[in-house]
C-alpha atoms as one frame of an Amber mdcrd trajectory, in Angstrom:
protein
  14.931   6.868   0.451  12.489   9.784   0.687  12.386  12.087   3.615   8.929
  12.405   5.131   8.274  15.582   6.981   6.528  15.114  10.285   3.761  17.531
  11.007   4.502  20.273  13.556   2.265  19.950  16.561   1.545  22.950  18.729
   0.855  22.609  22.411  -2.440  24.157  23.318  -2.229  27.004  25.829  -3.297
  26.244  29.351  -3.443  29.897  30.351  -6.902  31.049  30.768  -7.442  34.028
  32.986  -4.621  33.279  35.401  -2.957  36.250  37.037   0.589  37.070  36.221
   2.484  36.992  39.531   5.831  38.207  38.448   7.902  39.910  35.812   8.029
  36.861  33.487   5.616  34.829  31.400   6.059  31.048  31.075   5.148  29.951
  27.568   3.737  26.521  26.634   6.916  25.501  24.870   8.779  25.808  28.138
  10.505  29.118  27.377  10.405  32.080  29.698   9.612  35.548  28.351  10.545
  38.537  30.538   7.867  41.190  30.528   8.708  44.735  29.748   7.838  47.558
  32.169   4.969  48.589  29.916   3.545  45.061  29.811   3.710  44.795  33.546
   1.889  48.142  33.812  -0.831  46.969  31.426  -1.271  43.800  33.517  -1.471
  45.821  36.730  -4.110  48.079  35.203  -5.906  45.006  33.863  -5.674  46.267
  30.337  -4.177  42.949  29.170  -3.871  39.412  30.503  -1.576  36.360  30.282
  -3.469  34.850  27.373  -3.161  37.978  25.250   0.542  38.364  25.997   1.109
  34.697  25.211  -0.635  35.062  21.878   1.485  38.050  20.994   4.797  36.250
  21.826   3.643  33.137  20.023   2.893  35.121  16.870   6.273  36.831  16.958
   8.187  33.563  17.462   6.310  31.961  14.560   7.222  34.759  12.172
């Protein structure tokens, strides 16, 4: 019997330009990523947003 690999499906992000209201980021896979002090500062200064942070954590989890 041969083992068939099922394709991995990725859930599309639903974060658009939503504000980050606390010190954590909820990722589409259901995990919670605590934000560092620097990331919270960048968000407060509007130098980054939730979508950019999510993309960075998604890349680091895939590697």
